[in-house]
N, C-alpha and C positions, 0 to 999 in steps of 0.2 A: 407438395413440398418441408424438406424437416426445415426446422430450425438454426440457422447457422449461430453459431455457438462462440467467441472467438471469448476463450477462455487462459485463464493466464499459466506458465511451468513456471512459480515454486510453490516453495515446500509449503505456504501458508495457505491458498486456496484449497490444498489437499482433500481437505472433512468436504465440504466446501463439493466437491464432484465424487464425490465417494461412487455413487450410481447409477454415473455414469461412467464409470470405471471397472465396476463390478460386480458378477453374475450372482443371481438370477435376472437379475433390473436391465443391466443395461440394455442385455439385446431388445428387449420394450423400448428403451427411451432411442434407440436407433430408430425408431424408427418413428422420431419426432424429432429428432435433435444432429445436427449434425456439427463434432465440437473438434472444431481444434485449440493451435495451443502458441501462445507469444506471448509478448511481452506488456505490460498494465498499459502503455504510451502508442502501439501497435492495436491492442483491444479497439480504444477508444477512437483512435484514426478508423480501425476497419466501421464502424456502427457508424458514427460518421460518415461516412464517404460509401453507406451503403451496403460495401461486402458482409458487412454480420447484421445479422436482426439482431442479437442480446450479447452482448461483453460482459467480462466482472472490469472494470473502467475503477480508475482514477475521480475523487470527486470533482478534482478540479476541471473534468474534461464536461461536468455532468451541464445542458445544456436545455430551456424551458419542452423543445424538442423534445427528446428524450423525457420516457419516465420509469421510475426506479419498481422496481418490483422486491413488495413489502418481504420482511421475513429473514432475509441473508445480508451480507457483512462480513467486512474486514476489518475490524478495529480491533482498540484496545483498552484496556478502562485506569492503566496504571503504567506499566510499564512493557515497552514490544519489545525489543532485541534485536528489530531488526531492520530501523529506520536509523542509522548513525551519522550523526556529523561532529569532527572529529576538527581541531581548530588547535593554530597552534601559538605558542605562547609561552616568553620568558621570561625571568622575574613570579614577582608572587606576582599576582593581582586575581582579582575578585570575577563572578563568573558575567555578571554584570558589563564590567571594564573589557574584559576577554570577546563577549560576543559583539558590542561593539567598536571593536576594533579592527573586527575583520573587515578587508575590501577588498580580495576574492574568494572565491568561493569552484570549487570544482567538480561539478553531480550527476554522480551514475547517472549515466544514459538512458537507464529502462526508465522511467514513470516521471507523471509531473509531479503529482497530488503532494510529495515530498518535497519540491525544490519549493513551491505555492505556498507549503507550508510554513519552511523555510524564513523566506523572503517576505510574505509575511507575520511573522513573530518578529524579525529582524527589524522589520519599516513604524509594526507598531508597537516595540516595549525596547526599542533599544536605538529607533532614531538611527536605525541601521538600512546604510542597500548599498552592499558589493554588488562587485560584477559577478555571477554569475554565465558558467562557461558548459558544456556539456563533455564528459571522457572516458572515456569506460574506467572501470572500477577495481583501478589500480591505489591505495590508499595513498603508498611511501609514491608513488608516480604522482597522485592529483597533487599531495602537500609538500611537494619540491616544489613546483612553480608558483599556489594557493597558497591562501594562509588556511585555509579549512576545505574538507573532504566530509560531498553526503554520501551516500552510502547505502542501501536500500536492500531488501529481499534477503537468499540469501547470503550474496554479498558481504554483507553486515553482520551476517550470524557466521561467516568464515571467519571476520578478523579478528570480533572476537574473540575468537579461541589461538590468534595469532596479536590478542594486543600488549603483549610483551616483546616481542622481535620487534612490532610495528614499531613502538615505542621507542624501540632500542635506535632502530634504522633510520628512523627521522630525525634522532638528539646527535647519532655520529652524522648524521649528514648536516644539520642546520645548526645543531645546539641548541633546538625549541625543546621543551616540553609537549605535548599533548593533550585536549581540556577535552574527555568523552562526553558529549550528551548523547541521551537516550532521546528520539522526540514528542516521543508520546507521554514523556514525562514532563518536559519542559511548555508540553501546549498544554497539559490539566496542570502544571502546577501554575501557570498562569490565566486557566478559563475553570476549571473548576468543572470538565467538559472530559468525555471518555474525543480518544481520538481518534479519526477515520478513516481509513485507506480509501476502501474501495466499495463497489454495491452492484447488483445485477440491475443494470439498465438495459432496457426492450428499447425498438422501434416500436413503438402501437400497431400501426398500420402495416409494419410485415408481420401481423401476427393473421394480418384478413387471408394468406393467401399461402398458410400451411396450414389451417384444420386443427390447430390446435388453441385456444381458447387460454384468459386471462387465468383463469382461476386452475387451469390446466395445470399451466404455468410457475404461478405461483406456489402448487401445490409438487410439481414435482421439484421444486428447486430444491422446498422446505426440507422435503421428504428426505431427499439426498444431501442436507448437513446434515439432519439429524441419524442420517445413516452412517455419516463421516466422525462425528464424537461420539457414538456409542461403536465406535470399528477401530479407535487413538491405536491397539495395539498395533495392531495390522498397517494401518499406515506409517507408524511409527520403523516395522519391521522393511515397509518396501523403501522404504526414502534411507534406509541409515547405507545402506553399499552405493549409493547418490551423492550424499556428504561425505564430510570429512567430522563428524560430527559423533558425538556420543549419543547415546539414544537415552539417557536422560534428557541430554539439551533439547532434541525433534521435541517427544514425548508434554517436557516442560516450558516447550515453546506454546508446544498444538493446543496444550490444556489449560495453560494460564497467562501463558501471555497475548496469547492473542483469542479475540471475540469475536462466534460470529454471529449475532441473533441483532435484525438492527430494530432496537426497541423505542422509545421517546426519548431517553439521554443522545442517543446514538443520534438518530433524527434532530434534536438539537445542534447538537453536536457539529451538523453540515449544514443547517442554519445557518451558524453563528461563524461556521469559516469564510462562510459562503460571503455574505456582511461583512466581513470584516476584511476579507478580500477582496473584496469591491472596493471598501469603504481606501482600503492604502493600494489600488490601481495595480493590483495585483492580477486579478482576474473580472472578468465581464462579472455584471452584475448577475445575481439568476434572485427577479423576486420571492419564486416557495415552487418549494418543492414538487414538481408532478409527480403523483404519484399513479403507478399503474388501479385504474380501478377492479379490482376480483368478484 
């Protein structure tokens, strides 16, 4: 039986999946892996339900039972661009006062980690605990009924391209201005650590029935990432018709905004986030990361 893989259908994991989608390696990998694409939240749900063996999942969904595969991540060292918190405000207000005054947030329903980051940051550093409701990712509609909107992935990138029109529509509808916050930058401002969104996680017991060893799994995933990073221009060309973004925006996003190597600072960021989220009663406690032994 091949390893059942649940992957994310966004732009940012494209380098991680390069070998799975490009010959000559893709044919060989299909003998070991069966890949399908969905949202970050569904990746985690399928992994937890035993419907997938390996998933690229939000770090908010890591458990003691799941093992993190060494090597790959979706992270950011400064500004990620694809996680946006838009907050309505009036008059002249400091960022702290704007964030401290949020009463309700409409959250893009595609991810759980971003919502957990926002709740943790607001509770920890702004002593604020607004309500959070999942809605379809339309910033103007979200902000019509809520003080803030949380957008992730391609929806956030597209919103940035429409910033002027979104600002204008919200102002005409409510008289409010918008504070545009990059979540990775806000996290780094408070912790000094990278922002980490997702990792490859596996159900270790599932590997036994696939014939794929832990070492082979890690090698295949890391080789795919390395090939993707070596073929950025090919990925840009492939995604250019899919998103109304410029080639330079896609290129910059993949090469400067997203960081793909699960190094020690990223591992420390995961540990810090999960500890902080547990202290703020946002996520269950995760005493230690279960790393796949290769």
